[in-house]
C-alpha positions, 0 to 999 in steps of 0.5 A: 769324783763322788757326789760328796767331793763335788759338793766340797769342790762347788762350795770351796769355789764360792770363797775363791770367787768372792775373795777374788773380787773383794780385793777390788773393793779393798783397793778402791777403798784404800785409793779413796783414802782408807787405812788398814786398821779402818778397813779391817775393823769395818769388814769384821764388824760387818761380817760378824754382825751378819753371822750373829743375826743369822744365828739368831734367826736360824738357831734361836735358843739352841745356838751354841749348845755345844760350845766348850772352853776348848771350842771357844779357845780354838776359834778365838785363836784363829780369829785373832791370828787370821782375822785381826792380824791377817786382815791388817797385813792384807790391807797394807799389802793391797795398798802397797803392792796392789790387789792382784799381786797381794792376792797372788802371794796370799795363795802361798799359805799352803807352803807355810802350813806345810812348814808348820806341819814339818816343824810342829808335827814332824810330818815328812816332805814327799817328792810331790810336795817338794816339787810344789815348793819349787814351783811355788817359790818360782812363782813368787820370784816371778811376781817379784820381778814382773813389776806389775801391781800398783801403778805407783810402784813398790819395793821388794820389802813391800812384798813382806806384807802379803807374805806375812798375811799368808803365814797368818792365814795358814796358821788360822786355817789349820786351827779352824780345820781342827776345830771343825773336826774335833768340836760339835759346833756348826759352821755358822757358830764357828765363823761367828766366834772366829770373826767376833774374836778378831773384832774384839782384838781390833777394837782393843788395838784401837782403844789401847794404842790410840788408833782412833785417828785410824778411823778418821777416813773419807766416807767413800772408803767406808762404802767400799769396805762395807761391800768387802765385808759383805762378800767376806761374810758369804766367803768365810761361811762357805769356807767353814762349811766346806771344811766341815763336810765329809771329804772337806780336807784342807788338802782339797779345800785350800788349793781350791780357795787358793785359786782366788788370785786368778779371779782377782787378776781377771777382775783387776784387769777389768775394774782396776785399770786406772790404778794397777798393771796386770802384766804377763809376768804377774799372770804366769807367776800367780798361776805357778803359785796356784799350781805349786800350792795345789801340789804341796797340799796333795 
């Protein structure tokens, strides 16, 4: 393994750990009376503010010097799909099925990325990819029958929320990778545009569809979501940095980031014992999904 690859691995594991822990904050916030739109808006407001402050401090007047219409469109699209729509579905999933189960299913996103490549680009499915799909689907099936996650219980239909989130993040990650390769823009600038586009989309929803009531939530829930936003700030920047490095291919970065549910299981078993159940079936199912995702992206 080269030094460049080691650097990619190390940086890609940062969002894995942080996104493994942020669902703990998310679940606590939802349990404290929070809502999906409120949570999404708070998290994106926190991280986008941090990114623009960092740009002002580190880049000054040279910021966005390489910005083009194409660059703006690519990262704005990723922000609307992955940050706005994706985050709402994530928080609904956390509320419905629990942080541990939701995080595990999110790691199925390489399956959706592969299907996108198959349909849109005509890329063939190799034998290893086929095995990965079988393993991943087996993991999803095991999670559906393990009856872990939220102690209040959930239905099979509730699993559609984290599955939808996985699909949106797959689309967004492909767009981000294209943007980092094809445009002269830094990772910090890219993630700032990405999150700001998501913030604009969320604010538009709140203003246009009477979502103001979605923000009338207990103060305690806001504290948890601010914490989640700070973790997301570092995690997203690390992801964009890894994708922008030499050797930072999706096939390398995405499987490493997809190990986040393994960290979530560990954290949930310690910090969410009063609201979630981490069963052996959930652990095995999550492990299968991570292995299957890795095989798919090899």
